mmCIF file of the N, C-alpha and C atoms, coordinates in Angstrom:
data_MODEL
# 
_entry.id   MODEL 
# 
loop_
_atom_site.group_PDB 
_atom_site.id 
_atom_site.type_symbol 
_atom_site.label_atom_id 
_atom_site.label_alt_id 
_atom_site.label_comp_id 
_atom_site.label_asym_id 
_atom_site.label_entity_id 
_atom_site.label_seq_id 
_atom_site.pdbx_PDB_ins_code 
_atom_site.Cartn_x 
_atom_site.Cartn_y 
_atom_site.Cartn_z 
_atom_site.occupancy 
_atom_site.B_iso_or_equiv 
_atom_site.pdbx_formal_charge 
_atom_site.auth_seq_id 
_atom_site.auth_comp_id 
_atom_site.auth_asym_id 
_atom_site.auth_atom_id 
_atom_site.pdbx_PDB_model_num 
ATOM 1   N N  . MET A 1 1  ? 49.781  79.309  101.988 1.00 0.00 ? 1  MET A N  1 
ATOM 2   C CA . MET A 1 1  ? 50.789  79.082  100.969 1.00 0.00 ? 1  MET A CA 1 
ATOM 3   C C  . MET A 1 1  ? 51.056  80.362  100.164 1.00 0.00 ? 1  MET A C  1 
ATOM 4   N N  . LYS A 1 2  ? 49.990  81.103  99.818  1.00 0.00 ? 2  LYS A N  1 
ATOM 5   C CA . LYS A 1 2  ? 50.166  82.328  99.044  1.00 0.00 ? 2  LYS A CA 1 
ATOM 6   C C  . LYS A 1 2  ? 50.941  83.370  99.846  1.00 0.00 ? 2  LYS A C  1 
ATOM 7   N N  . LYS A 1 3  ? 50.701  83.400  101.144 1.00 0.00 ? 3  LYS A N  1 
ATOM 8   C CA . LYS A 1 3  ? 51.401  84.373  101.983 1.00 0.00 ? 3  LYS A CA 1 
ATOM 9   C C  . LYS A 1 3  ? 52.898  84.063  102.042 1.00 0.00 ? 3  LYS A C  1 
ATOM 10  N N  . ALA A 1 4  ? 53.254  82.783  102.122 1.00 0.00 ? 4  ALA A N  1 
ATOM 11  C CA . ALA A 1 4  ? 54.663  82.382  102.141 1.00 0.00 ? 4  ALA A CA 1 
ATOM 12  C C  . ALA A 1 4  ? 55.348  82.746  100.828 1.00 0.00 ? 4  ALA A C  1 
ATOM 13  N N  . LEU A 1 5  ? 54.662  82.511  99.713  1.00 0.00 ? 5  LEU A N  1 
ATOM 14  C CA . LEU A 1 5  ? 55.237  82.873  98.411  1.00 0.00 ? 5  LEU A CA 1 
ATOM 15  C C  . LEU A 1 5  ? 55.432  84.378  98.289  1.00 0.00 ? 5  LEU A C  1 
ATOM 16  N N  . LYS A 1 6  ? 54.476  85.134  98.809  1.00 0.00 ? 6  LYS A N  1 
ATOM 17  C CA . LYS A 1 6  ? 54.589  86.589  98.762  1.00 0.00 ? 6  LYS A CA 1 
ATOM 18  C C  . LYS A 1 6  ? 55.787  87.062  99.590  1.00 0.00 ? 6  LYS A C  1 
ATOM 19  N N  . ILE A 1 7  ? 56.002  86.456  100.741 1.00 0.00 ? 7  ILE A N  1 
ATOM 20  C CA . ILE A 1 7  ? 57.151  86.818  101.585 1.00 0.00 ? 7  ILE A CA 1 
ATOM 21  C C  . ILE A 1 7  ? 58.456  86.473  100.881 1.00 0.00 ? 7  ILE A C  1 
ATOM 22  N N  . VAL A 1 8  ? 58.529  85.276  100.300 1.00 0.00 ? 8  VAL A N  1 
ATOM 23  C CA . VAL A 1 8  ? 59.742  84.860  99.574  1.00 0.00 ? 8  VAL A CA 1 
ATOM 24  C C  . VAL A 1 8  ? 59.998  85.812  98.407  1.00 0.00 ? 8  VAL A C  1 
ATOM 25  N N  . PHE A 1 9  ? 58.964  86.163  97.668  1.00 0.00 ? 9  PHE A N  1 
ATOM 26  C CA . PHE A 1 9  ? 59.111  87.088  96.542  1.00 0.00 ? 9  PHE A CA 1 
ATOM 27  C C  . PHE A 1 9  ? 59.613  88.449  97.018  1.00 0.00 ? 9  PHE A C  1 
ATOM 28  N N  . ASN A 1 10 ? 59.060  88.955  98.116  1.00 0.00 ? 10 ASN A N  1 
ATOM 29  C CA . ASN A 1 10 ? 59.494  90.242  98.651  1.00 0.00 ? 10 ASN A CA 1 
ATOM 30  C C  . ASN A 1 10 ? 60.958  90.211  99.082  1.00 0.00 ? 10 ASN A C  1 
ATOM 31  N N  . VAL A 1 11 ? 61.376  89.137  99.716  1.00 0.00 ? 11 VAL A N  1 
ATOM 32  C CA . VAL A 1 11 ? 62.776  89.019  100.142 1.00 0.00 ? 11 VAL A CA 1 
ATOM 33  C C  . VAL A 1 11 ? 63.690  89.007  98.923  1.00 0.00 ? 11 VAL A C  1 
ATOM 34  N N  . ILE A 1 12 ? 63.336  88.228  97.912  1.00 0.00 ? 12 ILE A N  1 
ATOM 35  C CA . ILE A 1 12 ? 64.154  88.164  96.697  1.00 0.00 ? 12 ILE A CA 1 
ATOM 36  C C  . ILE A 1 12 ? 64.195  89.531  96.012  1.00 0.00 ? 12 ILE A C  1 
ATOM 37  N N  . ALA A 1 13 ? 63.075  90.223  95.963  1.00 0.00 ? 13 ALA A N  1 
ATOM 38  C CA . ALA A 1 13 ? 63.037  91.546  95.338  1.00 0.00 ? 13 ALA A CA 1 
ATOM 39  C C  . ALA A 1 13 ? 63.948  92.525  96.084  1.00 0.00 ? 13 ALA A C  1 
ATOM 40  N N  . TRP A 1 14 ? 63.931  92.495  97.408  1.00 0.00 ? 14 TRP A N  1 
ATOM 41  C CA . TRP A 1 14 ? 64.810  93.385  98.181  1.00 0.00 ? 14 TRP A CA 1 
ATOM 42  C C  . TRP A 1 14 ? 66.282  93.043  97.978  1.00 0.00 ? 14 TRP A C  1 
ATOM 43  N N  . VAL A 1 15 ? 66.605  91.768  97.905  1.00 0.00 ? 15 VAL A N  1 
ATOM 44  C CA . VAL A 1 15 ? 68.006  91.371  97.678  1.00 0.00 ? 15 VAL A CA 1 
ATOM 45  C C  . VAL A 1 15 ? 68.475  91.870  96.320  1.00 0.00 ? 15 VAL A C  1 
ATOM 46  N N  . VAL A 1 16 ? 67.648  91.719  95.295  1.00 0.00 ? 16 VAL A N  1 
ATOM 47  C CA . VAL A 1 16 ? 68.004  92.196  93.951  1.00 0.00 ? 16 VAL A CA 1 
ATOM 48  C C  . VAL A 1 16 ? 68.148  93.710  93.945  1.00 0.00 ? 16 VAL A C  1 
ATOM 49  N N  . LEU A 1 17 ? 67.261  94.403  94.620  1.00 0.00 ? 17 LEU A N  1 
ATOM 50  C CA . LEU A 1 17 ? 67.328  95.864  94.685  1.00 0.00 ? 17 LEU A CA 1 
ATOM 51  C C  . LEU A 1 17 ? 68.606  96.339  95.380  1.00 0.00 ? 17 LEU A C  1 
ATOM 52  N N  . ILE A 1 18 ? 68.953  95.712  96.487  1.00 0.00 ? 18 ILE A N  1 
ATOM 53  C CA . ILE A 1 18 ? 70.174  96.084  97.214  1.00 0.00 ? 18 ILE A CA 1 
ATOM 54  C C  . ILE A 1 18 ? 71.407  95.781  96.363  1.00 0.00 ? 18 ILE A C  1 
ATOM 55  N N  . PHE A 1 19 ? 71.414  94.635  95.683  1.00 0.00 ? 19 PHE A N  1 
ATOM 56  C CA . PHE A 1 19 ? 72.536  94.277  94.815  1.00 0.00 ? 19 PHE A CA 1 
ATOM 57  C C  . PHE A 1 19 ? 72.688  95.295  93.693  1.00 0.00 ? 19 PHE A C  1 
ATOM 58  N N  . ALA A 1 20 ? 71.566  95.701  93.080  1.00 0.00 ? 20 ALA A N  1 
ATOM 59  C CA . ALA A 1 20 ? 71.615  96.702  92.009  1.00 0.00 ? 20 ALA A CA 1 
ATOM 60  C C  . ALA A 1 20 ? 72.136  98.038  92.527  1.00 0.00 ? 20 ALA A C  1 
ATOM 61  N N  . LEU A 1 21 ? 71.736  98.407  93.734  1.00 0.00 ? 21 LEU A N  1 
ATOM 62  C CA . LEU A 1 21 ? 72.223  99.651  94.331  1.00 0.00 ? 21 LEU A CA 1 
ATOM 63  C C  . LEU A 1 21 ? 73.736  99.593  94.562  1.00 0.00 ? 21 LEU A C  1 
ATOM 64  N N  . LEU A 1 22 ? 74.232  98.476  95.066  1.00 0.00 ? 22 LEU A N  1 
ATOM 65  C CA . LEU A 1 22 ? 75.683  98.333  95.283  1.00 0.00 ? 22 LEU A CA 1 
ATOM 66  C C  . LEU A 1 22 ? 76.453  98.398  93.968  1.00 0.00 ? 22 LEU A C  1 
ATOM 67  N N  . ILE A 1 23 ? 75.944  97.762  92.932  1.00 0.00 ? 23 ILE A N  1 
ATOM 68  C CA . ILE A 1 23 ? 76.604  97.813  91.624  1.00 0.00 ? 23 ILE A CA 1 
ATOM 69  C C  . ILE A 1 23 ? 76.616  99.240  91.096  1.00 0.00 ? 23 ILE A C  1 
ATOM 70  N N  . THR A 1 24 ? 75.518  99.965  91.271  1.00 0.00 ? 24 THR A N  1 
ATOM 71  C CA . THR A 1 24 ? 75.458  101.363 90.832  1.00 0.00 ? 24 THR A CA 1 
ATOM 72  C C  . THR A 1 24 ? 76.486  102.210 91.558  1.00 0.00 ? 24 THR A C  1 
ATOM 73  N N  . ILE A 1 25 ? 76.606  102.018 92.863  1.00 0.00 ? 25 ILE A N  1 
ATOM 74  C CA . ILE A 1 25 ? 77.601  102.765 93.645  1.00 0.00 ? 25 ILE A CA 1 
ATOM 75  C C  . ILE A 1 25 ? 79.009  102.430 93.177  1.00 0.00 ? 25 ILE A C  1 
ATOM 76  N N  . LEU A 1 26 ? 79.284  101.153 92.908  1.00 0.00 ? 26 LEU A N  1 
ATOM 77  C CA . LEU A 1 26 ? 80.610  100.758 92.417  1.00 0.00 ? 26 LEU A CA 1 
ATOM 78  C C  . LEU A 1 26 ? 80.924  101.418 91.075  1.00 0.00 ? 26 LEU A C  1 
ATOM 79  N N  . VAL A 1 27 ? 79.958  101.455 90.190  1.00 0.00 ? 27 VAL A N  1 
ATOM 80  C CA . VAL A 1 27 ? 80.180  102.047 88.862  1.00 0.00 ? 27 VAL A CA 1 
ATOM 81  C C  . VAL A 1 27 ? 80.489  103.532 88.982  1.00 0.00 ? 27 VAL A C  1 
ATOM 82  N N  . PHE A 1 28 ? 79.714  104.245 89.791  1.00 0.00 ? 28 PHE A N  1 
ATOM 83  C CA . PHE A 1 28 ? 79.949  105.680 89.920  1.00 0.00 ? 28 PHE A CA 1 
ATOM 84  C C  . PHE A 1 28 ? 81.228  105.981 90.690  1.00 0.00 ? 28 PHE A C  1 
ATOM 85  N N  . SER A 1 29 ? 81.615  105.121 91.618  1.00 0.00 ? 29 SER A N  1 
ATOM 86  C CA . SER A 1 29 ? 82.835  105.375 92.378  1.00 0.00 ? 29 SER A CA 1 
ATOM 87  C C  . SER A 1 29 ? 84.083  105.097 91.548  1.00 0.00 ? 29 SER A C  1 
ATOM 88  N N  . SER A 1 30 ? 83.965  104.304 90.493  1.00 0.00 ? 30 SER A N  1 
ATOM 89  C CA . SER A 1 30 ? 85.139  103.992 89.677  1.00 0.00 ? 30 SER A CA 1 
ATOM 90  C C  . SER A 1 30 ? 85.652  105.221 88.937  1.00 0.00 ? 30 SER A C  1 
ATOM 91  N N  . ASP A 1 31 ? 84.797  106.194 88.696  1.00 0.00 ? 31 ASP A N  1 
ATOM 92  C CA . ASP A 1 31 ? 85.237  107.427 88.039  1.00 0.00 ? 31 ASP A CA 1 
ATOM 93  C C  . ASP A 1 31 ? 86.194  108.224 88.914  1.00 0.00 ? 31 ASP A C  1 
ATOM 94  N N  . LYS A 1 32 ? 86.081  108.099 90.209  1.00 0.00 ? 32 LYS A N  1 
ATOM 95  C CA . LYS A 1 32 ? 86.902  108.876 91.137  1.00 0.00 ? 32 LYS A CA 1 
ATOM 96  C C  . LYS A 1 32 ? 88.273  108.252 91.378  1.00 0.00 ? 32 LYS A C  1 
ATOM 97  N N  . ASN A 1 33 ? 88.448  106.960 91.074  1.00 0.00 ? 33 ASN A N  1 
ATOM 98  C CA . ASN A 1 33 ? 89.703  106.255 91.368  1.00 0.00 ? 33 ASN A CA 1 
ATOM 99  C C  . ASN A 1 33 ? 90.402  105.773 90.107  1.00 0.00 ? 33 ASN A C  1 
ATOM 100 N N  . ASN A 1 34 ? 90.442  106.599 89.089  1.00 0.00 ? 34 ASN A N  1 
ATOM 101 C CA . ASN A 1 34 ? 91.101  106.242 87.825  1.00 0.00 ? 34 ASN A CA 1 
ATOM 102 C C  . ASN A 1 34 ? 90.562  104.950 87.226  1.00 0.00 ? 34 ASN A C  1 
ATOM 103 N N  . GLY A 1 35 ? 89.260  104.740 87.315  1.00 0.00 ? 35 GLY A N  1 
ATOM 104 C CA . GLY A 1 35 ? 88.650  103.559 86.716  1.00 0.00 ? 35 GLY A CA 1 
ATOM 105 C C  . GLY A 1 35 ? 88.602  102.347 87.608  1.00 0.00 ? 35 GLY A C  1 
ATOM 106 N N  . THR A 1 36 ? 89.067  102.445 88.846  1.00 0.00 ? 36 THR A N  1 
ATOM 107 C CA . THR A 1 36 ? 89.023  101.322 89.776  1.00 0.00 ? 36 THR A CA 1 
ATOM 108 C C  . THR A 1 36 ? 87.873  101.525 90.755  1.00 0.00 ? 36 THR A C  1 
ATOM 109 N N  . ALA A 1 37 ? 86.949  100.587 90.762  1.00 0.00 ? 37 ALA A N  1 
ATOM 110 C CA . ALA A 1 37 ? 85.783  100.700 91.638  1.00 0.00 ? 37 ALA A CA 1 
ATOM 111 C C  . ALA A 1 37 ? 86.191  100.483 93.090  1.00 0.00 ? 37 ALA A C  1 
ATOM 112 N N  . SER A 1 38 ? 85.577  101.230 94.000  1.00 0.00 ? 38 SER A N  1 
ATOM 113 C CA . SER A 1 38 ? 85.862  101.109 95.425  1.00 0.00 ? 38 SER A CA 1 
ATOM 114 C C  . SER A 1 38 ? 84.586  101.356 96.206  1.00 0.00 ? 38 SER A C  1 
ATOM 115 N N  . LEU A 1 39 ? 84.323  100.518 97.178  1.00 0.00 ? 39 LEU A N  1 
ATOM 116 C CA . LEU A 1 39 ? 83.146  100.666 98.024  1.00 0.00 ? 39 LEU A CA 1 
ATOM 117 C C  . LEU A 1 39 ? 83.585  100.567 99.472  1.00 0.00 ? 39 LEU A C  1 
ATOM 118 N N  . LEU A 1 40 ? 83.546  101.695 100.180 1.00 0.00 ? 40 LEU A N  1 
ATOM 119 C CA . LEU A 1 40 ? 83.957  101.774 101.585 1.00 0.00 ? 40 LEU A CA 1 
ATOM 120 C C  . LEU A 1 40 ? 85.391  101.299 101.793 1.00 0.00 ? 40 LEU A C  1 
ATOM 121 N N  . GLY A 1 41 ? 86.259  101.588 100.823 1.00 0.00 ? 41 GLY A N  1 
ATOM 122 C CA . GLY A 1 41 ? 87.660  101.219 100.947 1.00 0.00 ? 41 GLY A CA 1 
ATOM 123 C C  . GLY A 1 41 ? 87.984  99.823  100.452 1.00 0.00 ? 41 GLY A C  1 
ATOM 124 N N  . TYR A 1 42 ? 86.999  99.071  100.008 1.00 0.00 ? 42 TYR A N  1 
ATOM 125 C CA . TYR A 1 42 ? 87.215  97.719  99.486  1.00 0.00 ? 42 TYR A CA 1 
ATOM 126 C C  . TYR A 1 42 ? 87.126  97.749  97.972  1.00 0.00 ? 42 TYR A C  1 
ATOM 127 N N  . ILE A 1 43 ? 88.063  97.053  97.317  1.00 0.00 ? 43 ILE A N  1 
ATOM 128 C CA . ILE A 1 43 ? 88.167  97.091  95.868  1.00 0.00 ? 43 ILE A CA 1 
ATOM 129 C C  . ILE A 1 43 ? 88.077  95.665  95.313  1.00 0.00 ? 43 ILE A C  1 
ATOM 130 N N  . PRO A 1 44 ? 87.070  95.363  94.483  1.00 0.00 ? 44 PRO A N  1 
ATOM 131 C CA . PRO A 1 44 ? 87.027  94.039  93.852  1.00 0.00 ? 44 PRO A CA 1 
ATOM 132 C C  . PRO A 1 44 ? 88.015  93.988  92.690  1.00 0.00 ? 44 PRO A C  1 
ATOM 133 N N  . LEU A 1 45 ? 88.834  92.957  92.670  1.00 0.00 ? 45 LEU A N  1 
ATOM 134 C CA . LEU A 1 45 ? 89.843  92.791  91.619  1.00 0.00 ? 45 LEU A CA 1 
ATOM 135 C C  . LEU A 1 45 ? 89.786  91.372  91.074  1.00 0.00 ? 45 LEU A C  1 
ATOM 136 N N  . THR A 1 46 ? 90.238  91.215  89.851  1.00 0.00 ? 46 THR A N  1 
ATOM 137 C CA . THR A 1 46 ? 90.350  89.901  89.237  1.00 0.00 ? 46 THR A CA 1 
ATOM 138 C C  . THR A 1 46 ? 91.818  89.570  89.050  1.00 0.00 ? 46 THR A C  1 
ATOM 139 N N  . VAL A 1 47 ? 92.196  88.341  89.395  1.00 0.00 ? 47 VAL A N  1 
ATOM 140 C CA . VAL A 1 47 ? 93.578  87.897  89.224  1.00 0.00 ? 47 VAL A CA 1 
ATOM 141 C C  . VAL A 1 47 ? 93.818  87.701  87.731  1.00 0.00 ? 47 VAL A C  1 
ATOM 142 N N  . GLU A 1 48 ? 94.847  88.361  87.211  1.00 0.00 ? 48 GLU A N  1 
ATOM 143 C CA . GLU A 1 48 ? 95.095  88.371  85.774  1.00 0.00 ? 48 GLU A CA 1 
ATOM 144 C C  . GLU A 1 48 ? 96.064  87.300  85.282  1.00 0.00 ? 48 GLU A C  1 
ATOM 145 N N  . SER A 1 49 ? 96.802  86.648  86.198  1.00 0.00 ? 49 SER A N  1 
ATOM 146 C CA . SER A 1 49 ? 97.748  85.618  85.757  1.00 0.00 ? 49 SER A CA 1 
ATOM 147 C C  . SER A 1 49 ? 97.839  84.531  86.831  1.00 0.00 ? 49 SER A C  1 
ATOM 148 N N  . ASP A 1 50 ? 98.563  83.478  86.520  1.00 0.00 ? 50 ASP A N  1 
ATOM 149 C CA . ASP A 1 50 ? 98.750  82.383  87.467  1.00 0.00 ? 50 ASP A CA 1 
ATOM 150 C C  . ASP A 1 50 ? 99.978  82.581  88.356  1.00 0.00 ? 50 ASP A C  1 
ATOM 151 N N  . SER A 1 51 ? 100.474 83.792  88.477  1.00 0.00 ? 51 SER A N  1 
ATOM 152 C CA . SER A 1 51 ? 101.701 84.038  89.238  1.00 0.00 ? 51 SER A CA 1 
ATOM 153 C C  . SER A 1 51 ? 101.527 83.799  90.739  1.00 0.00 ? 51 SER A C  1 
ATOM 154 N N  . MET A 1 52 ? 100.286 83.783  91.242  1.00 0.00 ? 52 MET A N  1 
ATOM 155 C CA . MET A 1 52 ? 100.038 83.552  92.671  1.00 0.00 ? 52 MET A CA 1 
ATOM 156 C C  . MET A 1 52 ? 99.525  82.139  92.941  1.00 0.00 ? 52 MET A C  1 
ATOM 157 N N  . LYS A 1 53 ? 99.664  81.265  91.976  1.00 0.00 ? 53 LYS A N  1 
ATOM 158 C CA . LYS A 1 53 ? 99.211  79.890  92.133  1.00 0.00 ? 53 LYS A CA 1 
ATOM 159 C C  . LYS A 1 53 ? 100.038 79.203  93.202  1.00 0.00 ? 53 LYS A C  1 
ATOM 160 N N  . PRO A 1 54 ? 99.553  78.428  94.093  1.00 0.00 ? 54 PRO A N  1 
ATOM 161 C CA . PRO A 1 54 ? 98.216  77.860  94.218  1.00 0.00 ? 54 PRO A CA 1 
ATOM 162 C C  . PRO A 1 54 ? 97.275  78.696  95.088  1.00 0.00 ? 54 PRO A C  1 
ATOM 163 N N  . THR A 1 55 ? 97.737  79.821  95.658  1.00 0.00 ? 55 THR A N  1 
ATOM 164 C CA . THR A 1 55 ? 96.869  80.632  96.514  1.00 0.00 ? 55 THR A CA 1 
ATOM 165 C C  . THR A 1 55 ? 95.721  81.216  95.712  1.00 0.00 ? 55 THR A C  1 
ATOM 166 N N  . PHE A 1 56 ? 96.027  81.841  94.582  1.00 0.00 ? 56 PHE A N  1 
ATOM 167 C CA . PHE A 1 56 ? 95.012  82.394  93.697  1.00 0.00 ? 56 PHE A CA 1 
ATOM 168 C C  . PHE A 1 56 ? 95.253  81.862  92.296  1.00 0.00 ? 56 PHE A C  1 
ATOM 169 N N  . LYS A 1 57 ? 94.171  81.576  91.590  1.00 0.00 ? 57 LYS A N  1 
ATOM 170 C CA . LYS A 1 57 ? 94.273  81.138  90.209  1.00 0.00 ? 57 LYS A CA 1 
ATOM 171 C C  . LYS A 1 57 ? 93.826  82.268  89.288  1.00 0.00 ? 57 LYS A C  1 
ATOM 172 N N  . LYS A 1 58 ? 94.252  82.215  88.035  1.00 0.00 ? 58 LYS A N  1 
ATOM 173 C CA . LYS A 1 58 ? 93.841  83.208  87.052  1.00 0.00 ? 58 LYS A CA 1 
ATOM 174 C C  . LYS A 1 58 ? 92.319  83.239  86.976  1.00 0.00 ? 58 LYS A C  1 
ATOM 175 N N  . GLY A 1 59 ? 91.745  84.446  87.041  1.00 0.00 ? 59 GLY A N  1 
ATOM 176 C CA . GLY A 1 59 ? 90.307  84.612  86.963  1.00 0.00 ? 59 GLY A CA 1 
ATOM 177 C C  . GLY A 1 59 ? 89.612  84.686  88.317  1.00 0.00 ? 59 GLY A C  1 
ATOM 178 N N  . ASP A 1 60 ? 90.320  84.401  89.421  1.00 0.00 ? 60 ASP A N  1 
ATOM 179 C CA . ASP A 1 60 ? 89.711  84.497  90.751  1.00 0.00 ? 60 ASP A CA 1 
ATOM 180 C C  . ASP A 1 60 ? 89.342  85.936  91.071  1.00 0.00 ? 60 ASP A C  1 
ATOM 181 N N  . LEU A 1 61 ? 88.242  86.120  91.778  1.00 0.00 ? 61 LEU A N  1 
ATOM 182 C CA . LEU A 1 61 ? 87.830  87.436  92.252  1.00 0.00 ? 61 LEU A CA 1 
ATOM 183 C C  . LEU A 1 61 ? 88.338  87.595  93.673  1.00 0.00 ? 61 LEU A C  1 
ATOM 184 N N  . ILE A 1 62 ? 89.059  88.667  93.926  1.00 0.00 ? 62 ILE A N  1 
ATOM 185 C CA . ILE A 1 62 ? 89.556  88.950  95.276  1.00 0.00 ? 62 ILE A CA 1 
ATOM 186 C C  . ILE A 1 62 ? 89.087  90.340  95.684  1.00 0.00 ? 62 ILE A C  1 
ATOM 187 N N  . ILE A 1 63 ? 88.965  90.543  96.972  1.00 0.00 ? 63 ILE A N  1 
ATOM 188 C CA . ILE A 1 63 ? 88.558  91.835  97.511  1.00 0.00 ? 63 ILE A CA 1 
ATOM 189 C C  . ILE A 1 63 ? 89.748  92.406  98.275  1.00 0.00 ? 63 ILE A C  1 
ATOM 190 N N  . SER A 1 64 ? 90.233  93.552  97.822  1.00 0.00 ? 64 SER A N  1 
ATOM 191 C CA . SER A 1 64 ? 91.355  94.225  98.478  1.00 0.00 ? 64 SER A CA 1 
ATOM 192 C C  . SER A 1 64 ? 90.818  95.367  99.337  1.00 0.00 ? 64 SER A C  1 
ATOM 193 N N  . LYS A 1 65 ? 91.555  95.687  100.393 1.00 0.00 ? 65 LYS A N  1 
ATOM 194 C CA . LYS A 1 65 ? 91.192  96.805  101.256 1.00 0.00 ? 65 LYS A CA 1 
ATOM 195 C C  . LYS A 1 65 ? 92.287  97.850  101.179 1.00 0.00 ? 65 LYS A C  1 
ATOM 196 N N  . GLU A 1 66 ? 91.872  99.083  100.963 1.00 0.00 ? 66 GLU A N  1 
ATOM 197 C CA . GLU A 1 66 ? 92.839  100.170 100.933 1.00 0.00 ? 66 GLU A CA 1 
ATOM 198 C C  . GLU A 1 66 ? 93.374  100.403 102.342 1.00 0.00 ? 66 GLU A C  1 
ATOM 199 N N  . ILE A 1 67 ? 94.671  100.692 102.437 1.00 0.00 ? 67 ILE A N  1 
ATOM 200 C CA . ILE A 1 67 ? 95.258  101.032 103.735 1.00 0.00 ? 67 ILE A CA 1 
ATOM 201 C C  . ILE A 1 67 ? 95.938  102.391 103.621 1.00 0.00 ? 67 ILE A C  1 
ATOM 202 N N  . ASP A 1 68 ? 96.013  103.087 104.729 1.00 0.00 ? 68 ASP A N  1 
ATOM 203 C CA . ASP A 1 68 ? 96.670  104.394 104.757 1.00 0.00 ? 68 ASP A CA 1 
ATOM 204 C C  . ASP A 1 68 ? 98.114  104.286 105.209 1.00 0.00 ? 68 ASP A C  1 
ATOM 205 N N  . ASP A 1 69 ? 98.397  103.335 106.087 1.00 0.00 ? 69 ASP A N  1 
ATOM 206 C CA . ASP A 1 69 ? 99.720  103.220 106.691 1.00 0.00 ? 69 ASP A CA 1 
ATOM 207 C C  . ASP A 1 69 ? 100.403 101.949 106.210 1.00 0.00 ? 69 ASP A C  1 
ATOM 208 N N  . ILE A 1 70 ? 101.429 102.096 105.391 1.00 0.00 ? 70 ILE A N  1 
ATOM 209 C CA . ILE A 1 70 ? 102.165 100.941 104.867 1.00 0.00 ? 70 ILE A CA 1 
ATOM 210 C C  . ILE A 1 70 ? 102.834 100.145 105.992 1.00 0.00 ? 70 ILE A C  1 
ATOM 211 N N  . ASN A 1 71 ? 103.081 100.796 107.124 1.00 0.00 ? 71 ASN A N  1 
ATOM 212 C CA . ASN A 1 71 ? 103.706 100.103 108.247 1.00 0.00 ? 71 ASN A CA 1 
ATOM 213 C C  . ASN A 1 71 ? 102.761 99.140  108.944 1.00 0.00 ? 71 ASN A C  1 
ATOM 214 N N  . SER A 1 72 ? 101.472 99.172  108.606 1.00 0.00 ? 72 SER A N  1 
ATOM 215 C CA . SER A 1 72 ? 100.525 98.241  109.212 1.00 0.00 ? 72 SER A CA 1 
ATOM 216 C C  . SER A 1 72 ? 100.591 96.856  108.571 1.00 0.00 ? 72 SER A C  1 
ATOM 217 N N  . LEU A 1 73 ? 101.314 96.737  107.454 1.00 0.00 ? 73 LEU A N  1 
ATOM 218 C CA . LEU A 1 73 ? 101.468 95.437  106.803 1.00 0.00 ? 73 LEU A CA 1 
ATOM 219 C C  . LEU A 1 73 ? 102.376 94.533  107.639 1.00 0.00 ? 73 LEU A C  1 
ATOM 220 N N  . LYS A 1 74 ? 102.028 93.234  107.645 1.00 0.00 ? 74 LYS A N  1 
ATOM 221 C CA . LYS A 1 74 ? 102.815 92.249  108.376 1.00 0.00 ? 74 LYS A CA 1 
ATOM 222 C C  . LYS A 1 74 ? 103.366 91.221  107.401 1.00 0.00 ? 74 LYS A C  1 
ATOM 223 N N  . LYS A 1 75 ? 104.375 90.501  107.838 1.00 0.00 ? 75 LYS A N  1 
ATOM 224 C CA . LYS A 1 75 ? 104.941 89.434  107.030 1.00 0.00 ? 75 LYS A CA 1 
ATOM 225 C C  . LYS A 1 75 ? 103.849 88.407  106.744 1.00 0.00 ? 75 LYS A C  1 
ATOM 226 N N  . GLY A 1 76 ? 103.727 88.011  105.492 1.00 0.00 ? 76 GLY A N  1 
ATOM 227 C CA . GLY A 1 76 ? 102.721 87.050  105.094 1.00 0.00 ? 76 GLY A CA 1 
ATOM 228 C C  . GLY A 1 76 ? 101.457 87.671  104.530 1.00 0.00 ? 76 GLY A C  1 
ATOM 229 N N  . ASP A 1 77 ? 101.288 89.014  104.667 1.00 0.00 ? 77 ASP A N  1 
ATOM 230 C CA . ASP A 1 77 ? 100.122 89.679  104.087 1.00 0.00 ? 77 ASP A CA 1 
ATOM 231 C C  . ASP A 1 77 ? 100.209 89.615  102.560 1.00 0.00 ? 77 ASP A C  1 
ATOM 232 N N  . VAL A 1 78 ? 99.085  89.429  101.931 1.00 0.00 ? 78 VAL A N  1 
ATOM 233 C CA . VAL A 1 78 ? 99.023  89.452  100.471 1.00 0.00 ? 78 VAL A CA 1 
ATOM 234 C C  . VAL A 1 78 ? 98.667  90.873  100.069 1.00 0.00 ? 78 VAL A C  1 
ATOM 235 N N  . ILE A 1 79 ? 99.448  91.449  99.165  1.00 0.00 ? 79 ILE A N  1 
ATOM 236 C CA . ILE A 1 79 ? 99.179  92.820  98.723  1.00 0.00 ? 79 ILE A CA 1 
ATOM 237 C C  . ILE A 1 79 ? 98.802  92.809  97.246  1.00 0.00 ? 79 ILE A C  1 
ATOM 238 N N  . THR A 1 80 ? 98.059  93.818  96.842  1.00 0.00 ? 80 THR A N  1 
ATOM 239 C CA . THR A 1 80 ? 97.711  93.987  95.441  1.00 0.00 ? 80 THR A CA 1 
ATOM 240 C C  . THR A 1 80 ? 98.125  95.386  95.014  1.00 0.00 ? 80 THR A C  1 
ATOM 241 N N  . PHE A 1 81 ? 98.335  95.554  93.747  1.00 0.00 ? 81 PHE A N  1 
ATOM 242 C CA . PHE A 1 81 ? 98.636  96.877  93.204  1.00 0.00 ? 81 PHE A CA 1 
ATOM 243 C C  . PHE A 1 81 ? 98.106  96.928  91.792  1.00 0.00 ? 81 PHE A C  1 
ATOM 244 N N  . TRP A 1 82 ? 97.916  98.122  91.317  1.00 0.00 ? 82 TRP A N  1 
ATOM 245 C CA . TRP A 1 82 ? 97.493  98.296  89.939  1.00 0.00 ? 82 TRP A CA 1 
ATOM 246 C C  . TRP A 1 82 ? 98.238  99.483  89.369  1.00 0.00 ? 82 TRP A C  1 
ATOM 247 N N  . THR A 1 83 ? 98.321  99.482  88.060  1.00 0.00 ? 83 THR A N  1 
ATOM 248 C CA . THR A 1 83 ? 98.999  100.568 87.369  1.00 0.00 ? 83 THR A CA 1 
ATOM 249 C C  . THR A 1 83 ? 98.228  100.902 86.091  1.00 0.00 ? 83 THR A C  1 
ATOM 250 N N  . LEU A 1 84 ? 98.344  102.105 85.655  1.00 0.00 ? 84 LEU A N  1 
ATOM 251 C CA . LEU A 1 84 ? 97.758  102.495 84.382  1.00 0.00 ? 84 LEU A CA 1 
ATOM 252 C C  . LEU A 1 84 ? 98.718  102.083 83.277  1.00 0.00 ? 84 LEU A C  1 
ATOM 253 N N  . ILE A 1 85 ? 98.204  101.400 82.288  1.00 0.00 ? 85 ILE A N  1 
ATOM 254 C CA . ILE A 1 85 ? 99.047  100.933 81.187  1.00 0.00 ? 85 ILE A CA 1 
ATOM 255 C C  . ILE A 1 85 ? 98.791  101.808 79.985  1.00 0.00 ? 85 ILE A C  1 
# 
């Protein structure tokens, strides 16, 4: 029983450590993109209004992917944008 608890504790500790590392990388990468965090081209964003209802509701967390070629977009793709206010 003690060995199983030790294994569970180790797994939880590694998950927390990896999560903390990812958050640290996101924080430091936000300085390079005008305050927008990016990890391997993926950007976590929060929906700020109900304008996309019922697909997205205000407060939903979405993950956007940066693209290089605007021509790769297809009809029906959901796009995000941000601006400095």
